[in-house]
C-alpha positions in Angstrom: 112.8 105.5 108.8 114.5 107.3 105.6 115.7 110.7 105.9 112.7 113.2 104.5 110.5 110.2 105.0 107.0 111.0 107.1 106.2 108.2 109.0 101.9 106.7 108.0 98.8 108.1 109.6 97.4 107.4 112.4 96.4 103.9 111.8 97.9 103.5 108.9 100.5 100.9 108.3 103.9 102.4 106.3 103.0 98.8 103.4 99.3 100.6 102.8 100.6 104.4 102.7 103.4 103.1 100.1 100.4 101.0 98.1 98.4 104.1 96.8 100.1 108.0 95.8 97.8 110.6 94.7 98.1 113.2 92.4 95.5 116.2 92.0 96.3 119.1 90.0 94.0 122.2 89.2 94.0 124.9 86.6 92.0 127.8 85.4 92.8 128.9 82.1 90.8 132.1 80.2 89.2 130.7 76.4 87.7 132.7 74.3 84.0 132.2 74.4 82.1 130.3 71.3 79.3 132.8 70.4 81.4 136.0 71.6 84.4 137.1 70.2 84.6 139.5 72.2 84.2 137.6 75.2 86.1 135.0 77.6 85.3 132.4 79.6 87.4 130.5 82.5 87.7 126.7 81.9 88.2 125.2 85.2 90.2 121.6 85.0 90.6 119.2 87.5 92.7 115.6 87.6 93.8 113.6 90.2 95.6 110.5 89.2 95.9 107.5 91.3 99.7 105.5 91.3 100.8 102.4 93.4 99.7 98.4 93.2 96.3 98.9 94.3 95.4 102.4 92.3 93.2 99.7 90.2 91.4 98.5 92.9 90.9 102.2 94.4 89.5 103.2 90.7 87.9 99.5 90.4 85.7 99.9 93.9 85.7 104.1 93.6 85.6 105.9 90.6 82.2 106.1 89.7 81.4 107.9 93.6 85.2 109.8 93.2 84.2 110.9 89.7 80.3 111.9 91.1 82.4 114.3 94.3 85.0 115.9 91.2 81.9 117.0 89.1 80.1 117.8 92.5 82.8 119.9 93.2 83.2 122.1 90.1 79.2 122.3 89.6 79.0 123.5 93.0 82.2 126.4 91.6 80.6 127.0 89.0 77.1 127.9 90.6 78.8 130.0 93.3 80.9 131.9 90.9 77.7 133.0 88.8 76.1 133.7 92.1 79.1 136.5 92.5 78.4 140.4 92.1 79.8 140.9 88.5 81.2 143.9 90.0 83.6 142.1 92.8 84.6 139.7 89.3 88.4 140.5 87.9 88.4 141.2 84.5 91.1 140.2 82.5 91.8 140.6 78.8 
């Protein structure tokens, strides 16, 4: 085994592990409000990128279900934040 290389998870072969890689990142940005120039809103962005020989197959087989899961998470996060007591929310800008 090469230095620094992790063994595959239990039940997975090394070939499967090397066949698909995923990168995920999330960002929150403060942007001007469209309706009130004195207010700001938070823009939530989340991206997942799949790489490797089986990435195309994963996108074809699971793409819509994965997107639905990402959208559900974003909507649940939005709902949860909007339910917070405004006095607990940190105001900036």
